[in-house]
N, C-alpha and C positions, 0 to 999 in steps of 0.2 A: 186704186179708185176711194178706197177710206179717207185718204188725207182730201183729194178732189172733193168727196163731199163735206169734209171738216170746212174747208177751203171755202167752198158756195156759202156755207150756212151763215159762219164771220162774215162773208162777206155781204149777205142777205140781210145781218143784223146793222149792219153799218150802213148800209142802203135805207133800210126804213126808218133809223135813227136820224138820219139827214133829211129824209121827205118830210120827217115831221116838221123841223126847222123851216125847210124849202117850201111845202102847204101852207101852214100858218102865215110865214113872209110873204107871200102870194096874195094871201087871204085879206091881209093888213094893210096891202096897200103898199111893200115893201117894194123895192128894187134889185132882184138875184142875180147879181150879175153871174156865178158859177157855180155849178155840183158836180164837184168829183168824188169819185174814190180811192182812197189812197192817196198818196202825196208825192213829191219828185218829180222828175221830167215827165212830161206828157207822151203816153201811148197812145193815144185816141180821144180825139173832141169831135163834137158837131156843135153849133150854133142852132138855137131855135129861140125866134125873136129873139128878146134882149140877153137871152140864158145862155151861156154855152154849159155843154153836159161833156164830161169824160173820165177817163181813166188813168191813172197815174202809175206807176213802178214798182214805186218803194210801198206792200201790204202793212201798212200800220193808219188803219182811219180812212177817215175822209173829211170834206168838209163841203160847206157851203158859204159862199161870199157873198154878204148882203153889204149893198152902198153904204158906205158911211158907219161901219161899224168900229173903225179908227177917228175917232173925234178929230185928229190932226189930218184928216183925208183931204185931197180936194175933191169937189163934186163940181162936176156939170150944173150950171145953174136953172137946167131946164129938169134936173132931176134931186133936186135940194131938196124939194118938202116929200122927197119919198126916200130917203135916209133914215139909215137904224136912231142915228142919235136924233133926230129932229121928231120924232115919233113919240108918243108917252109912254110912262112907264109901265105900262100895263100892257102896251104893246109887244113893247121888247121883252117881256117875261113871259108873254106866250109866246112868243117865238121861241126862244131860250129852251122855255120848258117844255115844248112838245116833242122835243126830240127823248128825252128820259120816257116823257109820257106814254109815247108810241112804244120804247122799249118793255116800260112796266102791262103796258094791257096788252101786248103779244107774249106775254109769260103767263099772265093770267088766264089769255084768253087756251093758250096751248095745255097748261094745268088742268083747266076743266075741259076739254077737249078729251085728253089722255083719262082722265077718271071717269067721263061719262061713257069710253066707246071700253076703257079696258079697265076697270074697276076691279082692283082688287082689297080684302078683307086679310087680316092677318088672325092667324092661326094657332092654336096651343102649343105648337108642334117646334121641334128645330126644324129651322129650312137651310141654313149655312154654318158650318162652322170653319171659324179662321184658323188658318195654318198656324202650329206655332203657340196658340193660344191655349188657356188654361182649359178650354172646352174640347179642345182636339182630343184629349185625353182621355176622356170618360163619356162625351157625347157622340152621338151619329145622329145622322140629318133622318127626320123621321119621331125620334125622341118623345113621347107628350110629358109637356113637361104640368106638372099636376101640383106641387106645393114647393116653397125656398124655402129653408128655415122651420120646416112645419107650418107655416102659413100657406092656408090655400085660397081663402076669398070667398068663400063660394057665392056668396051674397052678390058678387058683382059682376057689372058686363064684363064679356072677354078682352075690350081692349084697356078697361080702366083696370081688371087683373092684373092686366100684361103689364102696366106701369106701375101696378103697387112692387110687382115681381122685379123689377127693374130698380124699384128704390129701397126695397128692400136688399140686393147682393150690392148697392152703391153704398148700403151704411156700415158695411162690412172695414174695420178700421186697419189699421198698419199692429201688426202684431209685439213689431218692437217699438223702438223709437225713431222716427220718423226724421229720413236726411236727404234733402234731394228726392224724393218720392215717397216709394215704401219697396224695401225690398222684399216683405213677407207681411201679405194678409189674413187675417181669421179665416178660416174653411168657410164655405156655405154648403149647407144642406138642400141636396136637389132630389123631390121625390119624382121619378118617373114612370112612364109605361113605355117600355120596350117589348115587343112583339108579345101584345096581352098580357108581359107581366110588371109586376108593380115594385119598383124598389127603389133601395135610397143611398146615392152615393155623394162625396163630399169631393168641393172643389176650392181648389186655393184663388183666389180670383187674381188678378193683376191691376194696379194703379196704372192709369191711362192718366198722365198730364196735362193732356191736349183736353180730356174730357172733366178733370178733375175728380176722377172717381173709381170705383173699384170695376171692374169690368172680368166676363167670363172669357167672351169672345165669340157666342156662336148669335145669328138674327133667326129670328121666327119667322118660316114658312108664310106662304098667302097659299088662298084659292079666289077664285073669280066670283063676284059681288055684281049684282046688279041694282044699279041705283037712279033717279031720275037726274033731270038737269038741277033741279033746288040742290039737290047736295051736292053732285060735281060743281054747282060754283060756290057752292060754302065751303068746299074740299080745298078749291084753289084760292080762294082769298085765307084761310088760312094759312095756305101754304106761302101764299105771298107775305102775310105780317109775320111768319116764324125766318123766314131769310131776313126780311127789313130789320127785324130785331136782330137777330144775329149777325146780318154787317153790321150794325151799328154800334153791337157792342165788342166787337172785335176792334174797329177803329177807334173806339172810345178809351181803348186798353190797349192800342197801338205801340205803346213802351215796354208793355210786359211781353218778355221775349215768346212766353207759351202762345199769346197773339198770336205775335208776328210772323209765327209756323205755318198758320192756317191762312196764308195769303197764297195764292199762286198767280204766278206770270201765264203767257199764252203759252208757254212751252208746256209746261203742266196743262193746262186744260186739255189742247190739242192731242196731249198722250191719253187724259181720259175719256176722250171723244171716241177715239179710235176705239180704245176697247168697247167702250158702249154700243156703237155700230157696231162690232161684231155679235154684242148680246143681242139683240134686236133693236125693232124701228121705235117700239112706244119707249124703251130706257134713252134712247137718242134724243126723241125730243124734249123728253123732261131734261135732259141736259142741256140742250137748244135752248129751253125756256128759263134755268136757272141761270145760264150764260144770260141771255137778253135780261133778266131782271138784274144781277149784277151789273151790267154794262148800264142798266138806268140808274141803279141806287150811285154807283161811285161819280156819275159826272154828276149827282146833284149836290156831292162836297163843297161846302163852299168856298172855294178857292180856287184863284185862276191859273190854267184857261180853262179850267172845267165848265160846265155849263152853271152849276151852283156855284159859282163866282160873279159869272154873270147876273145871275138873280142876284145876289145878295148885293152886289154893288148897285143895282136899278133897284131896289128896296131901302138900301141908304143914301140915295140920293130924293127916293119919296120922302120917308121922314123927315131928311134933313132940309130939303127943298131945291135943292141945286144940286150939280154933280161933287162928285170928288174932284178934285186938281187933279192933271195928267202926269205931275210926278210922284201922287199918291199911287194910283193907278198903275204907272209902272213898276212902283216898289211893290205892288201886291203881286204882278205878275209875276215878277222877277223873284219873288219867294214863294209863289203857285208851282212856275213851272221847277223848283227844285225840288218843291215836296212831292212832286208828279215821277220825277225822276227819281228821287229816293225810294216810291212805291213800285216801281217798276222794277228799281232794282232788287228789294226785298222779294218780290214774286220771281225775278228770275231766280236769285241766289236759291228759295225755297225750291224751283224745281232742279235746278241743279244733285242740290242737296239729297232729292229724293230718286232722283233717276240714279245717283251712286249710289245711292242705301237700297231703302224698300220698295223704292219704285212707287207708282201709282196703280197699286190694286181697286178695280171697282167690283171685282169679280167674287 
């Protein structure tokens, strides 16, 4: 049942993405020939008016076929004025941008909904301890963190205080010469309260290459929180911005091996989704929002055949005063296709590596 839900969730994101293209194309007067989910041989189709709707056999994306998207396409004279490349640049950009926009807006709406109906605030106690981490040797769920290295930051609000605790741990450096990461860190002194008794314990953090800082290996607990719609919207906005900046950072540094390791493919996302469904409905919705947001952001990369590539060349045409030559577009599409394949290959190899190693543990 979990895998069916995952399949339906991914299919919904594809349908909504393509529906964005479809609705705006219709609204701007373009002729839409086909609206299909997936690729390959047709399993089912039906024609309504001038548009054929259907499902194909290979579950990899979907597409909306608009008349005249190929500049060399032969177009019947009676529909020539409604062809894609006969439209003003702003209409073409609106149609192409509508797909990613739907995914981004959907992600924002899901984040806001979850934050509103299931708001949680972080506590100052230990919620979960990662197996095999330094924290697993000294901390227990429920331990109250009172101070780090003797610093309690009493004048700060809780969330800011926890951020300072994190920064204090991250400030610890290698005890010896750093070679390919860090073999040993300087110990962290934690003052905790356990079952009403206050004690100070020493724990040696580990250097996390992915986050490039020292970590102890635990997460703070949470408790229910009542917030208004405005706060939920603000938190959703902050989450969208955080994911956007993190995604941009990864792709801007993609030639660094540590950044490439952060990319996941469909296998990894599906495995995480399977675990998340078992945890509960709200974590599953948050994951759906993250996937939707990622789908929208990745599609905005300025390379063909992604949506961002079409937007880029439309803007190029607007600034230049005439479209790029067919030869240039063909080369750009070929290069873009290779880049997309490489990106998919990186994600797949990362997924295989994680499945054969530590796996995708979201618990």
